[in-house]
N, C-alpha and C positions, 0 to 999 in steps of 0.2 A: 504494500500500500504506500502511495506517495505521502511524503511528510514535508509540509511546508515549514521552513525554518528561517528566522531572522538572525542575521549575524552582525554583531555589533562590537564596539570597543568601549573600554572604560579607562579612565585615568584619574589619579588623585592629584595630578600636577606635581609629582615628586620633583624636588630640586635636584637637577642633574649636573654633571661635570661638563666643562667645555674641553676644547682641544688641548689646553694646557694642564688638564687634570684638576683644576680648581672649580669649586662650586659656582654655578652661574647665579647672577642676581635674580631675585624673584620676578622682576618685571620682564626679563628676557625669557624666563621659563613660561610665564603666562603667554607671551607672544608665540613661543614654540608650540604650546598646546593648541593654539588657534591653527597654526600651520599643519599640525598633525590631523586635526579634524577636517581641514580642507582637503587633504590628501585622501582621507577616508571617504569623503563625499565623492571625489573624482573617481574613486575605485568602485563605487556602487554599493558600499556597505550600508547597513540599514539603520545603525544607531550609534551615537557617541554620547557616553555618559561621563560627567565630571563630578568628582567627589568634593565634599566640603570638609576642610580642616582648618584648624586655628593654631598652627604650630610651625616651627622654623623649617622643618624638612619638607613641607608641602606649601606650594605657592598659591593655591586657590582657596580663598575663604568665602568668595561670593560667586558660586558657579553660574548663577543666572546672568551675571554681567558678561562673563566669558562666553557663555552660550549665545548671548545676543550678538556679540562680535562675530561668532562663528556663523550665526544665521545670516548676517549680511554678506557672507562670502561663500555660501553654499546654497544648494537648490533643493535637494531631496532628502538628505539624511535627517533622521529624527534626532531631536535634541533633548537631553534629560540630565537629571542629577544621578549621582551614584555614591552616596545617597544624600538627601536632605535630612539633616538631623532635626526632626520635628519637635523633639522634646524640649530643645533649648531655643526654639524659634516661635513665632506667632503664626498660627494657622491662617489667619486672615491675610497677613503679609505674604506668606508663602503662596497662597492661592493667587493673590494679586500679581506677584512677580512672575509666576509661571503663566498666568493668563496673558500678561503683557508680552512675555516671550512667545507665546502662541500667536499673538497678533503680528509681531515683527517677523516671525518665521513663516507666516502663512499656514498656520495649523500644524506645525511640526513638533510642538512641545509636549513633553510628558514629564512626570515627576516620580521618582522612586523614594519613598519615605522609609526612614528607619531610625533606630535609636543610636546608630553610629558605634564604632569600635573604639573611639577615643572619647575622653570626657572633658577636654579643655574648654569646650563651649559652655559648660555649665557654670563654672565660676566667672567666666568672661562676661556672661550675660545675666549673672545674678540669680542662677537657679541652684537649688539645693539637691545634691546627689541622692539624698535620702528619699526624694520624691521621684526617683528615676522611672519607676513603673507607672506611677500615677500621672506624671506629666505626659508620657507618651499615650497612655490610654485615653485621657481626656482630650488631648489635642487631636488625636486621630479621630475620635468621635466627632469633634467639631469640624474637622476637615472634610469628613464624608458628608456632613450636612452642607458645607459650602459648595461641594461638587454638584449639588442639585441645581445650583444657580438660580435659586429662589430666595426671597427674603427669609432670613434665618433668625429663629429664636432659640437661644441656647444658654444654659447656665452650668457652671462648674466651679471648682475650687482653685484652679490654677491660672485663670485669667478673668477679666471682667465679663459679665453676661452680655448677651446680644438680645435685642427685642425687635423682631420684624425688620432686621437690618439687611438692606440690599448691599451687595459687594460688587465693586467695579474694578476693571472691565470684565464683562462676561466673555466667554470664548465664542468664536463664530460657530463652532459645532454644538455648543451647549453642554459639552462634557470634556473635562480635562483628563486625559489618560493618566492613571495613577496605579503604581505598583507598591507592594509592601516587600521590603527586603528582610530576609530572616537568615540567622546563622544556623538554624537547625534545631530550635526548641519547639516542642509540640504546641506550647501555648501560643507562640508567635504564628505558627502555621494555622491554627484554629482561628486566631484573631483575623487573619487575612480572609479566610473563608467567611467568617461572620459578617464582615463588611463588604463582601462581594468584590474583592480587589485581587488582581493577578498577583502571583507569588514569584518573587525573585530570590533564588537560593544563592547565598554567598559561600562558595565552596573553595576554601583556601588551604585545606589540608586534609589528608586522608583520602580514601577511595571515593570518588564522586558517586558511584553507584550505591554507596551506603546511604545516600539520601533518598533512595526509592521509598522507604517506609513513610517519609515525610510527605512525599508526593501523593502516596496512597491515602494518607491521613487527610491531606488537603482535599482530595477529590471526594472522599467520604463525607467530610464536614460540609462541603458545598451542597451535597445532596440533602444532608440533614437540615441545613438552613434554607432549603428550597431555592438554591442559587443555580444558575446555569453553569455549564463547564467553562472554565476560564484558563487563560494561558499560564504556563509555568516557564520561567526562565532560569538561567544559571550564569553566574559570573565567577571566573577563575583566572588566576595569573598565568601568563605565558609569554613566550618569546620565540621568534622564528628566524632561522638563518638557513644558509644553503645546506648544511648537514646537521645531524643530531649533535655531533661533537662540537662543532663550531658554536651552535646555539647555547649549549650548556657551558662551554668555556667562557663565552662572552657574558652570559647572564650571572654565573656563579659568584664572582667577587662582589658585584653590586647587590645581589639578592641577599647573600649571607651578611653583608655589612648592614643592610636594612633590618634583617631579622635580629641581629645582635643589638642594634640601637634600640629597637622597640622592646626587645627581650630584656634589656637591662631595666627598663621601666616596669616590666610586668613579672619579672622573676623567672623568665624562661632560661633553659639551658642553651648552650651554644649549638647551633645546627651543624652537624657533621656533613662531610661530603657524601657519606653513604646515605644519610637521610635525604639529602638533596637528590641524589640519584634515584632513590625509591620514589620520591614525589614526582620526579620527571619520567618515571617509568610508565608502562601501560596502564597501571591501576592507580596512579597518583594524581594529585590535584593540580600539578604544574603542567601546562600545555606547552612544553618546550621541545624544540627539535626542528627537523626539516619540514617543509610544507606537507610532504606525504605523511610523516609521523603525526603531526598536529591535526591534519584533516581526519585521519583514521580515528584518533582519540576523540575528536569532537563528534564524529558520527556515532561512535560507540556510546558516548554519554547521552547524546540527543535521543537515540533509540532507547537506551536503558531507562531514562527518566521521563521520556515522552515530552521533551522540551519543545516550546514554540520559539524560544530565543536563546542564543548563546552569546555572551559578551566576554571577550578576551580582555583582561586587565593587563594592558600592555606596558604601563609605566612601572618600573621596577627599581626603586631606589635611585641611585645616582647614574644609572645606565644612560649614556649620552643620547641627546636628541637625534643625532644622525643615525645611530643604530636603531632607535625606535622607529624612525621613518622607514628604514630598510625592512624592519619587521612588519610594519603596517602594510608596506608595499607587497610583501610576500603573502600576507594574510588576505589582502584584497584580490591580488592577481592570480594566486595559485590555490590557497587553502579554501577560500569561499567557493569558487567554482567546483572544486573537487567535492566539497561537502554537499553542495546543492545537487550535484549529479548523482552522488551516492544515495541521497535520500529521495530522489525523484523516481 
């Protein structure tokens, strides 16, 4: 049976090194992200997602602004976040910003909502981490009301109430495409089904096919809530070069440095080369290798999980912009056609 798949890219705007080996300034990294998205559009890829972070090693804190710049230089690629940290933002402003992006891009905007894997935004914007779950639950509830694009009456504990409040601008289509990103907890999966929102799985370690029970739970929950079938997507890190060995050798020093930097904050042990090789292997979460190797792995995971979209998280720590452009080129010119042909 034919399987329609969307193939996209994600970036967190990681601060990369230049030709001299020194870190680039944040402003140059942001401009490079725009160029990467323009190339993705030229290659016919379906989606570009930009993450939100508030720390030194990532250059993008306002994805919607970068996406608007990309909108002005692209024609067909869909534009979204990866993710918008709804817990430390205001749902009304998030909706307004993405509705505005939808207008300037002629209907290409979508938003992926999540709680985020970093917590810097909470103290930055004056939120208490002890309310981590409550903030997301309440704000997601409000956001789903805003998506109806009708006057909203809402009350909660984490922001002021609304009474028959209209929100502007509306989208031209009357519905802003919205996904829920989850790291694989059953509660998050059921929450997405409860609100009738597509599911985006963040698969950053372990065997991707181990997420099959969560996909099954999501489908069963949709039925129990009386919801129609909805798309499931996945996002995983990866890098493509001419050969498997070249891809791994170019990716490894930048990837392990990033893992160590974040690991020091979280108490992780150092990633060994053997662990990296396992994650890069046929059953691991890293989609790294030659175009043929990466295409085969994507096809396996798309079939195994019944995905409607696969997004390659192509930015990998300090890996240089020029190498990222080469990887994107191979993804668009060789991997994407091979995946689509295999699934057709």
